[in-house]
C-alpha positions as CSV (number, residue, x, y, z in Angstrom):
1,X,0.0,0.0,-0.2
2,X,1.6,3.5,-0.8
3,X,2.0,6.0,1.4
4,X,-0.1,8.8,-0.7
5,X,-2.9,5.9,-1.1
6,X,-2.6,5.7,3.1
7,X,-2.7,9.4,3.6
8,X,-5.7,10.1,1.3
9,X,-7.4,7.6,3.3
10,X,-6.7,9.0,6.7
11,X,-7.5,12.4,5.3
12,X,-10.9,11.2,4.0
13,X,-11.4,10.0,7.7
14,X,-10.7,13.0,9.2
15,X,-13.2,14.9,6.7
16,X,-15.7,12.8,7.6
17,X,-15.2,13.1,11.3
18,X,-15.4,17.0,10.8
19,X,-18.7,16.7,8.9
20,X,-20.2,15.1,12.0
21,X,-20.2,17.0,15.5
22,X,-20.7,13.8,17.2
23,X,-18.6,10.6,17.7
24,X,-18.4,8.2,14.8
25,X,-17.9,4.6,15.1
26,X,-15.8,2.3,13.0
27,X,-19.0,0.4,11.3
28,X,-20.5,3.8,10.4
29,X,-17.0,5.1,9.0
30,X,-16.6,2.2,7.0
31,X,-20.0,3.0,5.3
32,X,-19.2,6.5,4.8
33,X,-15.9,5.5,3.2
34,X,-17.5,3.4,0.9
35,X,-19.7,6.2,-0.2
36,X,-16.5,8.2,-1.0
37,X,-15.1,5.4,-3.0
38,X,-12.8,4.0,-0.4
39,X,-13.9,0.4,0.4
40,X,-12.6,-0.8,3.7
41,X,-13.3,-3.3,6.3
42,X,-14.2,-2.5,9.8
43,X,-10.9,-4.2,10.9
44,X,-9.1,-1.6,8.3
45,X,-10.9,1.5,9.5
46,X,-10.0,0.2,13.1
47,X,-6.2,0.3,12.0
48,X,-6.3,3.6,10.6
49,X,-8.2,5.2,13.5
50,X,-5.7,3.8,15.9
51,X,-3.1,5.5,13.9
52,X,-5.0,8.6,14.0
53,X,-5.2,8.2,17.7
54,X,-1.4,7.9,18.1
55,X,-0.9,11.1,15.9
56,X,-3.3,12.9,18.3
57,X,-5.8,13.7,15.5
58,X,-8.6,11.8,16.7
59,X,-10.1,10.7,20.1
60,X,-12.1,7.9,21.2
61,X,-15.2,8.9,23.3
62,X,-15.8,5.5,25.0
63,X,-18.0,3.1,23.0
64,X,-19.5,6.0,21.1
65,X,-16.7,6.3,18.5
66,X,-13.9,8.8,17.3
67,X,-14.3,13.0,17.3
68,X,-11.7,15.1,15.8
69,X,-9.3,16.8,18.0
70,X,-8.1,20.5,17.5
71,X,-4.9,19.0,16.2
72,X,-6.8,17.0,13.7
73,X,-8.9,20.0,12.6
74,X,-5.6,22.0,12.0
75,X,-4.3,18.8,10.2
76,X,-7.3,18.7,7.6
77,X,-6.9,22.4,7.2
78,X,-3.6,22.3,5.8
79,X,-3.1,18.9,4.4
80,X,-3.6,17.9,0.7
81,X,-5.4,21.3,-0.3
82,X,-5.2,20.1,-3.9
83,X,-7.2,17.0,-3.2
84,X,-9.8,19.1,-1.6
85,X,-10.6,21.2,-4.4
86,X,-13.8,19.9,-5.9
87,X,-14.7,18.1,-2.6
88,X,-17.9,20.1,-2.0
89,X,-19.4,19.7,-5.4
90,X,-18.6,16.0,-5.2
91,X,-20.8,15.8,-2.0
92,X,-23.7,17.9,-3.4
93,X,-23.6,15.8,-6.5
94,X,-24.0,12.6,-4.5
95,X,-26.7,13.9,-2.7
96,X,-28.5,14.8,-6.1
97,X,-28.0,11.0,-7.2
98,X,-29.8,10.0,-3.8
99,X,-32.7,12.7,-4.4
100,X,-35.9,10.8,-5.7
101,X,-38.4,13.7,-5.0
102,X,-41.3,13.3,-7.6
103,X,-42.8,16.8,-8.4
104,X,-46.1,15.4,-9.5
105,X,-46.8,13.5,-6.3
106,X,-45.0,15.4,-3.8
107,X,-43.2,12.6,-2.3
108,X,-39.9,11.1,-2.3
109,X,-36.4,12.1,-0.8
110,X,-35.2,15.5,-0.9
111,X,-31.6,17.0,0.1
112,X,-31.5,18.9,3.3
113,X,-28.7,20.9,5.4
114,X,-28.9,20.6,9.2
115,X,-28.5,23.7,11.6
116,X,-28.3,23.4,15.3
117,X,-28.6,26.6,17.8
118,X,-29.0,26.9,21.6
119,X,-32.5,26.2,23.0
120,X,-32.6,29.7,24.2
121,X,-32.1,31.0,20.4
122,X,-34.9,28.9,19.2
123,X,-37.3,31.9,18.8
124,X,-35.1,34.2,17.4
125,X,-33.9,31.6,14.8
126,X,-37.5,30.7,13.7
127,X,-38.4,34.5,13.3
128,X,-35.3,34.8,10.9
129,X,-36.2,32.1,8.9
130,X,-39.8,32.9,8.9
131,X,-39.0,36.4,7.4
132,X,-36.9,35.1,4.6
133,X,-39.8,32.7,3.7
134,X,-42.1,35.8,4.2
135,X,-39.8,37.9,1.8
136,X,-39.8,34.8,-0.8
137,X,-36.2,34.9,-1.0
138,X,-35.5,31.1,0.2
139,X,-35.3,28.1,-1.8
140,X,-38.6,26.4,0.1
141,X,-41.3,27.8,2.4
142,X,-40.9,25.8,5.2
143,X,-38.3,24.0,7.7
144,X,-38.6,21.6,10.4
145,X,-37.4,21.7,14.1
146,X,-35.8,18.4,15.5
147,X,-34.3,17.5,18.7
148,X,-33.8,13.6,18.1
149,X,-30.8,13.6,15.7
150,X,-27.6,12.3,17.4
151,X,-25.5,15.2,15.2
152,X,-27.2,17.8,17.4
153,X,-25.3,18.6,20.7
154,X,-27.1,18.6,24.0
155,X,-28.8,22.0,25.0
156,X,-29.4,22.7,21.1
157,X,-32.2,22.3,18.6
158,X,-31.9,21.3,15.2
159,X,-33.2,23.0,12.1
160,X,-33.9,20.8,8.7
161,X,-33.7,23.2,5.7
162,X,-34.2,21.6,2.1
163,X,-31.0,22.2,0.0
164,X,-31.4,23.6,-3.5
165,X,-29.5,20.6,-4.7
166,X,-32.8,18.8,-4.5
167,X,-33.5,20.6,-8.0
168,X,-30.4,19.1,-9.6
169,X,-31.7,15.5,-8.4
170,X,-35.3,16.2,-9.9
171,X,-34.1,17.4,-13.3
172,X,-31.6,14.6,-13.6
173,X,-34.4,12.0,-12.9
174,X,-36.2,13.3,-15.6
175,X,-33.3,12.9,-18.3
176,X,-31.9,16.7,-17.8
177,X,-28.2,16.7,-17.3
178,X,-27.6,19.7,-14.9
179,X,-24.3,21.3,-13.8
180,X,-24.4,23.4,-10.6
181,X,-22.2,26.0,-11.9
182,X,-21.7,28.9,-9.2
183,X,-22.6,30.1,-5.8
184,X,-22.9,33.9,-5.5
185,X,-23.8,37.1,-3.9
186,X,-26.8,38.7,-5.6
187,X,-27.6,42.1,-5.6
188,X,-31.6,42.8,-5.9
189,X,-32.8,46.4,-6.6
190,X,-36.2,47.7,-5.5
191,X,-37.5,47.3,-9.2
192,X,-36.5,43.5,-9.4
193,X,-33.3,44.3,-11.2
194,X,-30.5,41.9,-10.1
195,X,-26.7,41.4,-10.7
196,X,-24.2,39.3,-9.3
197,X,-21.4,41.1,-7.1
198,X,-19.2,37.8,-6.8
199,X,-19.2,34.1,-8.0
200,X,-17.6,31.3,-6.9
201,X,-17.3,28.1,-9.1
202,X,-18.2,24.8,-7.1
203,X,-15.6,22.9,-9.0
204,X,-12.9,25.2,-8.1
205,X,-13.7,25.2,-4.2
206,X,-12.9,23.3,-1.3
207,X,-15.8,24.7,0.9
208,X,-19.4,25.9,0.0
209,X,-19.2,29.4,-1.4
210,X,-22.3,30.4,0.1
211,X,-21.1,29.4,3.7
212,X,-18.2,31.5,2.9
213,X,-19.9,34.5,2.0
214,X,-22.3,34.2,5.4
215,X,-19.1,33.7,7.7
216,X,-17.4,36.7,6.1
217,X,-20.4,38.8,6.7
218,X,-21.0,39.8,2.9
219,X,-24.7,39.2,2.7
220,X,-27.6,41.9,3.7
221,X,-30.4,39.8,3.6
222,X,-32.2,41.9,6.5
223,X,-32.2,44.9,4.1
224,X,-33.8,42.5,1.3
225,X,-36.5,41.2,4.1
226,X,-37.2,44.7,5.1
227,X,-37.5,46.3,1.9
228,X,-37.1,44.3,-1.2
229,X,-33.6,45.1,-1.9
230,X,-30.5,43.7,-0.7
231,X,-27.6,41.2,-1.1
232,X,-28.8,37.7,-1.1
233,X,-27.2,34.4,-2.0
234,X,-28.4,32.5,-5.0
235,X,-27.1,29.6,-7.2
236,X,-26.5,29.4,-10.9
237,X,-27.2,26.1,-12.9
238,X,-26.6,25.4,-16.3
239,X,-28.6,22.9,-18.5
240,X,-28.9,22.4,-22.4
241,X,-31.0,24.9,-24.0
242,X,-33.3,22.4,-25.7
243,X,-34.5,21.4,-22.0
244,X,-36.0,25.1,-21.5
245,X,-39.5,23.9,-21.6
246,X,-39.2,20.9,-19.1
247,X,-37.2,22.9,-16.9
248,X,-40.4,25.3,-16.5
249,X,-42.9,22.5,-16.1
250,X,-40.6,20.8,-13.4
251,X,-40.4,24.4,-11.8
252,X,-44.1,24.9,-11.8
253,X,-44.8,21.3,-10.4
254,X,-42.3,22.0,-7.8
255,X,-43.8,25.3,-6.9
256,X,-47.0,23.8,-6.3
257,X,-45.2,21.9,-3.4
258,X,-43.8,25.0,-1.8
259,X,-40.4,25.3,-3.6
260,X,-39.2,28.7,-4.7
261,X,-37.3,28.6,-8.0
262,X,-36.3,29.8,-10.5
263,X,-35.7,33.5,-9.7
264,X,-35.0,33.9,-13.5
265,X,-33.8,31.8,-16.5
266,X,-32.6,32.2,-19.9
267,X,-29.5,32.3,-22.2
268,X,-28.4,35.5,-20.9
269,X,-29.5,36.7,-17.3
270,X,-28.4,39.0,-14.9
271,X,-24.9,40.1,-15.6
272,X,-23.8,36.2,-16.4
273,X,-21.7,35.6,-19.5
274,X,-23.7,33.9,-22.3
275,X,-22.5,30.2,-23.0
276,X,-23.7,28.8,-26.3
277,X,-26.5,26.4,-26.4
278,X,-27.1,26.5,-22.5
279,X,-29.6,27.8,-20.3
280,X,-28.7,29.4,-17.3
281,X,-30.9,29.1,-14.2
282,X,-30.7,31.5,-11.3
283,X,-32.4,30.6,-7.9
284,X,-32.4,31.9,-4.3
285,X,-30.5,29.4,-1.9
286,X,-32.1,27.9,1.1
287,X,-28.9,29.4,2.9
288,X,-30.6,32.7,2.8
289,X,-32.6,31.4,5.8
290,X,-29.1,30.7,7.8
291,X,-27.5,33.8,6.7
292,X,-30.5,35.9,7.8
293,X,-30.2,34.2,11.3
294,X,-26.4,35.0,11.3
295,X,-27.1,38.6,10.5
296,X,-29.5,38.7,13.6
297,X,-26.9,37.5,15.7
298,X,-28.1,33.9,16.3
299,X,-25.7,31.4,17.5
300,X,-26.3,28.8,14.6
301,X,-24.1,26.4,12.9
302,X,-24.8,24.7,9.8
303,X,-23.8,21.3,7.8
304,X,-24.6,22.0,4.2
305,X,-25.8,18.9,2.3
306,X,-26.6,16.9,5.6
307,X,-28.0,13.9,3.8
308,X,-31.7,13.1,2.2
309,X,-34.6,12.7,4.1
310,X,-38.4,11.8,2.9
311,X,-40.1,15.2,1.9
312,X,-43.0,14.2,4.3
313,X,-40.5,14.6,7.3
314,X,-39.8,18.2,6.3
315,X,-43.5,18.9,6.4
316,X,-44.4,17.3,9.6
317,X,-44.3,19.0,12.6
């Protein structure tokens, strides 16, 4: 076994632990590694975990599994930067493939983001989310509060919001090849005119661009919520131009279930460069809910693309 191959496996284990706030056991790690193309036995995973323990990158929590140590966090931030490029789009593409939502029946699995905040912040987070939904600048007009997910720390409440990659999954299942191209900051004027201030290509990024904009304080979602103008988060997707009519049919069907897209679509929209024979689809991101909560000072953390869940579970209270 080459040293490079071993290092990549170790880094991938650290990545998984970084994505999960709670302990992860060897069996679950083996399953998650297989999803990322690393087929390992439970015994092999145990071997790698012992090595990571010895290096001080992981720590065992009784029989619950391992967690990442601060040293492990620093290691994953500095190791194999080139290997991490494109990691976020690969994660989102896996979620799109697993999306089974059928707009015609309103059933099936959707992709979701998982956020959590201290219990004393629940009302503030709910108001921040509700305001975005009322202003119609989210991706879906609802969310669900949960407290039974093992990833939610004690003393916190979880919030499930639908991830816009659900749209990709729906279009793919109907035979439309779709490319999630950019995440960006969209400036919206009071007259409805809009233009992108910044765009980050998903395939050239090791982290989610929208999470980056939120953490950097580069949004003014509250301004939009209050008066219909501001800087919000949006995604750009591109599909073959002949799929135009089918895309709008899908959009209409999904809107009937509470989804809000597209904001606009065409060969030349906003200030995007025209790409021959391609249709650009601009949609508000579901991350506007989280971004607004952060702007309001809520202590909220989010895992983008946390998994897939039946659509009915998002609707239930």
